[in-house]
N, C-alpha and C positions, 0 to 999 in steps of 0.2 A: 551702642549696643549691637551685638552681633545677632543677626537674624538666623533662626534655625529653619532649615528647609523641611517642608512637609514631604514625608516619604510614605506612600500608601501601602497598605496591606489588604489582602483580600480574604477569601474564604479559606478556612483551614483545610478543607478537603474538596475534591472534585469527583465527578463521575461522568460516564457516557450516558446521555439521555435516550438516544435513538440512532439507528443506522438508516442510510438510504443507499440505493444502488441504481446504476444504469449500465446496460451492456450494449455492445454494438448490435445493429439491427440484423446482421446476416450471420447465420451459422455456417461455418466453413469446415467441411469434413476433411479428413486426411487425404482422401482420394483427389481432392482438388489441388493439392500442393505437391504431390509426389513426383510429378513429371520433371520439373526443373531441377530437383535434387536427386533424381534417379533413386528413389526410395520406394517404400510400400506402406500401406496402412498398418500392416502387422508390425513392421520395424518401428514406426512412430509410437504405436501403442505400447510395445514392449519397452522401449527406451524412455518414454515420458509419461505414459498413462493417459495421453490425450486422445480422445475420440473425435472431438470437434472443438472449434474455438469460435468465439464471437468476434466479428469485425464490423466496423462502422462503414456506412455508405460514404462516398466522397464528400457529400454535402455536410456531414456531421464531423465536427472536430472535438478536440479534448475539452474545449470550453463548453460546448453543448452538453457533453456527457457529464461534466462536473456540475453544471447547472441543474440537470435533472436529478442527479443523486442528492445534491444539497437540498433541493426543494422537498424531496421525500423525507429526508432526515429532519428538517425543520418542522414539517407538518406532523410527523410522528412524535416529535419531542414535546409539542405543545407550547413551545417558546415562540413568541411573536417575532417575526423577522427583524423588526425595528429594534429589538433588544439584543440582537447579535452584534457585538462590537469588535470581533476579530474573525477574519476569514483567512485560513492558511491552506494553500494548495500545494501538494507534492506532485511533481510531474517532471518528466524529461521530454515531453512532446508538445509543449506550447507551440502552436503554429507560428508564433512570432516571438522573438527574443524579448520584446517589450511591446505593449504593456503587459502586465502580469495577468495571468488567468484569474487570480483571486479578486482583483479589483473589478473585473468585468462581471464575475459571478456574484460578488457582493451586491452590485447594482441590480443585476437581473432578479435576484431573490428577494429584494427589498431590504437589504441590510446596509445600504448606503447611508451614512459615510463611515462604515466600519473600517478599522485598520485592516489592511489586506496585503499579503505578500506571498510569493511563491518560494518554494525550497526545492533543491535538487539533491536528493540523497538516493536516487534510483529506487530500487525495490525496498529499501529501508525507509523511504520517505514518509509513509503513513505513520510508522512508529515514531519518527522524529517529530512529525506534526503534533501527535498526541502528547508527547513529552513537552513541547513548547506551549501548547494550549493549557495544559495542566499548570505549568509554571507561571504563565501570564495571569491566570485566574487567581491562583494563590498569592501572587504578588500584588494583586489589585490593579493590574494593567488592563484587565478585561473582566467581564462578568459572564458572558456566554460566548463561546467560540465554535465555529464550524471548521472542521478539518476534513479535507478532501484529498483523496488520491485519484488522479485521473490520467489516462493514457490513451492515445491513439497510435499504438506502435506499428500499425500497418503502414503508416506514413514513412517509417524508417526501417523497412524490411527489404532485403534483397531476396527475391523469391528463389534465386539460384544458390543461396548460401545454405550449406548443410549444417552449420554449427548452431543456428538459433532461430532461423526464419520460421520454421514449422511450429515453434513453441508459442509464438506471440499472438495475443489477442487485444481487443479494445474494450475499455469500460471505465467506470468510475464508481467509487464507493465513498460515502461521507458519514460523518458523525457530528452530533451536537454535544458539546461538553459544557458543563456548568457546575455551580457550587453544589456541595453535598454535605449532609449531616455526618456521614461516615466515609472513610477512605474508599474510593472507587477506582483509582488508578495507582498502581504500584510504581516504585522507582524504576526508572529507565536505565538499562544497561546498553550503552551505545559506544561506537568508536569506528575505526577504519584501519585499513592496511593499504595505504597508497603505494607501497612498494610493489604490489601486485595489480596495479591499476590497468595494466594491459590485458588482464585475464578476461575482462568483459567490458565492452564499451563501444564507442563509435570508431569506425575504421579510418575516417578522414575528418578534417575540419571544414567549417563553412568557408573560411578564407581560401582554402585549397580549391574548393568547389567553385568559388567566385572567380578565382584566377585561372580556372580551366586546367589545373594540374591534377585534379582528382574527380571521380564521379560523385554523385549525391551521397553524403555520408549515411551509412547504415550500421545497425548493431551487429557485432560479432562477439564470439566468446571462445575461449579454450575450455571446452566441455569438461575434460578430466580434471583440470586444475580447479575449476569452480565446484565440481562435485565433491572433490576431496576436502576443499576448504569449508564448504557448506556443511557437510556431514560431521566432520571431526571438530572444527573450530566453533561452529555455531551451536553445537550441542552444549559446549562449555558455557557459552553466553546464555543459553536458555536456562541452564542450571543456576547461573548467577542471578538471573532475573527472579527465579523462584525463591532463592535464598534471600535476596534483598527484600522481597515482598513478605517474607516470613511464612511461606506456604511450601507444601510438598506436591509432587506430581499427583499423588493420590487425592489431593484436595481439589484438583481441577475438574471442571465440567466439560471443558473444551480446550483443544489445542489448535491454534490457527497459525501455521507457519506461512511464509511467503510461498505462493504457488509457483514454484520454479520448475518442479519435476516430481512426478509421483514417486519415483524411486528415492529421491531425497526425503520426501515427506515420510515414507515408510521407514527408512533408516533412522530418521529423527525419532519417530515414535518408539522404535526398538531400543535405541540408545538411551532414551529418557525413561524406559521401563514404564510406560504409561499403562495403567490398568484398563481393562476392557470397558469400564464405565465412562472413560473419557472419549467424547466425540471429536473426531479429527476433521478439519476443513479439507475437502478434496475437490474444491471448485474447479481445479485445473482441468478435470476430465472433459468438461463441456464449455469452459470459458477460455482456457489457455492461460498463459503467463501474461498478466497485465501489469507487471512491475509495481508501481506505487499503489495501484488500485486493488491488488490481489487480496490483501488481508481484509479490508472492509467488505469487499465483494463476497469472499468466502464466509465471513462472519454473518453477513446479511442472509445468505442462503441457509446457513445452519439454524439461525433463529427462525426463519420461515418454516423450515422443515421440522424443527424441534423447539416449539415455544416453551417447553418445560426448562430450557436452558436459562431462562430469564432469572436473574439474581445469582447465577452461578459464576464461578471464576474461569477466565480464559487466559491462557498464555499465548501471546502473539509475538512473532519474531520476524523481522524483515532483514534481508541481506541481498546485496547486488553490486552493480557496477561501481568500480573504485574500491571494491571490497569493503563497502560501508555496511554497518549493521546496527540494529536497534531492537530491543526486546523489553516487554513489560507485561505484568499481569493486570487484567482489568476485570471489573464486575460487569457482567452483561446486563443491559437494560431489560 
């Protein structure tokens, strides 16, 4: 007699229960950065919309930031940490290539022995993590999941680089995702264009640094290339996410794009023809670009400032290094 394998199934729907956030301890104004790049406060404000950015002290790393954000999200969710059975961390700034940030954070927050893994999809990492948590829960592979975007980008900044150094900040944002009686996370539209991988990313490898043939690797970007790609191609992705979720721009309560550049955010809103009733995440003004952490940090701030958003729809879209992208519509907790 042939035995039939048991294949689990989970909840029909999922939702985000709560957000948590942690930002670097230091507020770094533009004036502190302009000397090495021969720039000005006015130039940075006009080009990026950034007035100041948060950066962590040397003793704080991406793991510490992730832990603080996850603790807040779990506490706000009402889920006991022992019930969390999956922890997913999106980051490009793990201070060590191994072990994973996720395993350490799972232990710190009381979720041990949850399944834990890191993913690297740069600024799209949080959207990727939400997509995976949603799929894991609906497949029966997890019941509650914590998804975290965390970065300490100040560790991989060249203060003399004019292409990206003044954009970057440090922080972490987290969510708890679990089963729901109704759909709370829409289909994810995701992908990549590796043919343009050189447009934004690290300028050297760790092996080159080890062998003494290159300095410490830091982030660089081709600003005009990234701007054009983000504005024109990512708007198409955002529209696809709305269509896949069965909603229109006028149905949204909030729009939370990756906090890459205020000009990109403004152009996004214009291209999507968002009505004035849609609140837009603009956390970049005082937090900076925090890569995988930027979407949950911006959403956390919106919910703090506008509690009436609870229960409304938010379109979130991430895009970044490797020209990787991900977008989905979610119901705000």
